[in-house]
C-alpha positions in Angstrom: -47.3 -117.7 47.0 -49.2 -114.2 47.5 -47.9 -111.2 45.6 -48.0 -107.8 47.4 -49.2 -105.0 45.2 -50.0 -102.2 47.8 -46.6 -100.4 47.5 -47.0 -100.3 43.7 -50.5 -98.9 44.0 -49.4 -96.2 46.3 -46.6 -95.2 43.9 -49.0 -95.0 41.0 -51.4 -92.8 43.1 -48.6 -90.4 44.0 -47.7 -90.0 40.4 -51.3 -89.3 39.5 -51.7 -86.7 42.2 -48.5 -84.9 41.1 -49.8 -84.8 37.5 -53.1 -83.3 38.6 -51.3 -80.6 40.6 -49.2 -79.7 37.6 -52.3 -79.5 35.5 -53.9 -77.2 37.9 -50.9 -74.9 38.0 -50.7 -74.6 34.2 -53.8 -74.8 32.1 -51.7 -75.0 28.9 -52.1 -71.3 28.1 -49.2 -70.1 30.2 -51.5 -68.6 32.9 -50.9 -69.7 36.4 -53.6 -70.4 38.9 -54.6 -67.5 41.2 -53.8 -69.7 44.2 -50.2 -70.0 43.1 -50.0 -66.2 42.4 -51.3 -65.6 45.9 -48.7 -67.8 47.4 -46.0 -66.1 45.4 -47.2 -62.7 46.5 -47.2 -63.6 50.1 -43.8 -64.9 49.8 -42.4 -61.6 48.5 -39.5 -60.2 50.5 -40.3 -57.5 53.1 -38.4 -54.8 51.1 -40.6 -55.1 48.0 -43.1 -52.4 47.1 -46.6 -53.3 46.2 -48.8 -51.2 43.9 -52.3 -50.5 45.3 -55.3 -51.2 43.1 -56.2 -47.5 43.2 -52.9 -46.3 41.8 -53.3 -44.1 38.6 -52.2 -45.5 35.3 -48.7 -44.5 34.0 -48.6 -41.1 32.4 -51.7 -39.7 34.2 -51.5 -36.4 36.1 -52.8 -35.8 39.6 -54.4 -32.6 40.7 -52.6 -30.4 43.2 -54.2 -29.6 46.5 -57.2 -27.3 45.9 -56.9 -27.6 42.1 -58.6 -29.5 39.3 -57.3 -31.3 36.3 -58.8 -30.9 32.9 -57.9 -32.7 29.7 -58.3 -30.4 26.7 -58.4 -31.8 23.1 -55.1 -33.0 21.9 -54.4 -35.3 24.9 -52.6 -32.6 26.9 -53.4 -32.3 30.6 -53.7 -28.8 32.1 -53.9 -28.0 35.8 -55.9 -25.1 37.3 -55.0 -23.9 40.7 -57.7 -23.5 43.4 -56.2 -20.5 45.1 -58.0 -17.1 45.3 -56.7 -14.1 43.3 -56.1 -10.7 44.8 -57.2 -7.4 43.4 -54.6 -5.0 42.1 -56.2 -2.2 44.0 -55.4 -3.9 47.3 -58.9 -3.4 48.6 -58.3 0.3 49.1 -59.5 1.4 45.6 -58.1 4.4 43.7 -58.5 8.0 44.8 -60.4 10.1 42.3 -58.8 13.2 40.8 -59.9 16.6 42.0 -61.9 18.2 39.1 -64.5 20.9 38.6 -67.1 18.3 39.3 -66.0 17.4 42.9 -64.4 20.7 44.1 -65.2 24.4 44.5 -62.7 27.1 43.8 -62.2 30.4 45.6 -59.8 33.2 44.6 -58.9 35.9 47.1 -56.9 39.1 46.2 -53.9 40.0 48.2 -54.4 41.8 51.5 -51.6 44.2 50.8 -49.7 45.6 47.8 -46.3 44.4 46.6 -43.2 46.1 47.8 -39.5 46.0 46.9 -39.1 43.2 49.5 -42.0 41.0 48.6 -44.7 40.5 46.0 -48.4 40.7 46.6 -49.9 37.3 47.5 -53.4 36.3 46.4 -54.9 33.0 47.7 -56.2 30.1 45.5 -58.3 27.8 47.5 -59.6 24.4 46.4 -62.3 22.8 48.5 -63.3 19.1 48.1 -67.1 19.4 47.9 -67.7 15.6 47.4 -68.1 12.8 50.0 -64.8 11.1 49.1 -61.2 12.1 49.0 -59.6 13.4 45.8 -56.1 14.2 44.8 -54.4 17.0 42.8 -51.6 15.6 40.6 -49.8 17.9 38.2 -49.7 21.7 37.5 -52.7 23.9 38.2 -53.1 26.9 35.9 -54.6 30.4 36.5 -55.5 32.8 33.7 -56.5 36.4 34.2 -57.9 38.7 31.5 -58.5 42.4 31.7 -62.1 43.3 32.1 -61.9 46.0 29.4 -59.8 43.9 27.0 -57.1 46.5 26.9 -54.3 44.1 27.6 -53.4 40.5 26.7 -54.4 37.9 29.3 -51.7 36.8 31.7 -51.3 33.3 33.3 -49.3 31.3 35.8 -49.0 27.8 37.1 -47.2 25.8 39.7 -45.3 23.4 37.4 -42.0 24.6 38.9 -43.0 25.6 42.4 -45.0 22.5 43.5 -47.2 20.1 41.6 -46.6 16.9 43.5 -49.6 14.8 44.4 -51.8 16.4 47.2 -54.6 14.5 48.7 -57.7 16.5 49.7 -60.0 14.7 52.2 -63.8 15.0 51.8 -64.9 18.5 52.9 -61.4 19.7 53.4 -59.5 22.4 51.5 -56.0 23.2 50.3 -54.6 26.6 49.4 -51.8 27.9 47.3 -50.2 31.4 47.2 -50.4 33.3 43.9 -47.5 35.8 43.9 -47.7 38.8 41.6 -46.8 42.5 41.2 -49.6 45.0 41.5 -47.4 48.2 41.5 -47.1 50.2 38.3 -43.7 51.8 38.3 -44.2 53.5 34.9 -47.3 55.5 35.6 -48.1 58.6 37.6 -48.4 58.6 41.3 -52.2 58.5 41.1 -51.9 55.4 38.8 -49.4 53.7 40.9 -51.7 50.8 41.7 -53.4 50.6 38.4 -52.1 47.8 36.3 -52.8 46.9 32.6 -54.7 43.8 33.7 -57.6 44.5 36.0 -59.5 41.2 36.4 -62.6 40.8 38.4 -62.6 37.1 37.6 -60.0 34.4 36.8 -60.1 31.0 35.1 -58.6 28.1 37.1 -57.8 24.8 35.5 -56.9 21.8 37.7 -54.5 19.2 36.2 -56.0 17.4 33.2 -59.4 19.1 33.7 -61.3 21.8 32.0 -61.1 25.3 33.6 -63.7 27.0 35.7 -64.2 30.7 35.9 -64.7 32.3 39.4 -65.1 35.8 40.7 -62.2 37.4 42.5 -63.0 38.0 46.1 -61.6 40.6 48.5 -59.0 39.4 51.0 -61.7 39.1 53.7 -63.8 36.9 51.5 -66.4 39.5 50.5 -67.4 40.1 46.8 -65.9 42.8 44.7 -62.2 41.9 44.6 -59.8 42.7 41.7 -56.8 40.8 40.6 -54.5 43.7 39.4 -51.5 42.4 37.6 -48.6 44.5 36.4 -46.3 42.5 34.2 -46.6 39.5 31.9 -47.0 36.7 34.3 -47.3 35.6 38.0 -46.4 32.6 40.1 -48.6 29.9 41.6 -47.2 28.1 44.6 -47.7 24.6 45.9 -50.9 23.5 47.5 -51.0 22.8 51.2 -53.6 22.4 53.9 -54.1 25.4 56.2 
């Protein structure tokens, strides 16, 4: 009688094949074969999130747009922006102050004498002689001394009557009235217009600048003027363009 062994051989082969498959899946160190990992990855649900190979390691900082990241000693990460900085001057620069270096000064005596209704009015003129605008900020002072030294010098400024900032364009001029009394009520009739201070020159000091001494001109601009002051002071008005 013939004994049939084919089914038994097939069963043994199947068991051997299964054993080889398990051996391939686990090499004994707990690490699965890459093929199995690939199959598991492809079988992941559609809602899962995969991490790309280029993703930065945990804890690393990424640079903002236009910036750079530097890692100083100590392990801290600092970020420098790539934007441009703006100048505090706004591109327009700062207007220079009017000084004796960039201006010229003219002093004209009054065209008429003081009266009971109004004082005499001399003219103080500041001309910007530079090629750029300048500004006058603060009080301007005028000092007059008697040519013979027989009386104390007198002075006045515009600290109360107008010392706000005044811009003077290149080549332009601003003027201020200098109001004073030139009538001597204590003397004789012949000395009516002779005051204690007879000044043929005055010293003018712009704000925060050294003074400059100029000759007094007549009202029409010709030489030989006199700033005749009766009293202890006079008043300088605000500068304005004329």
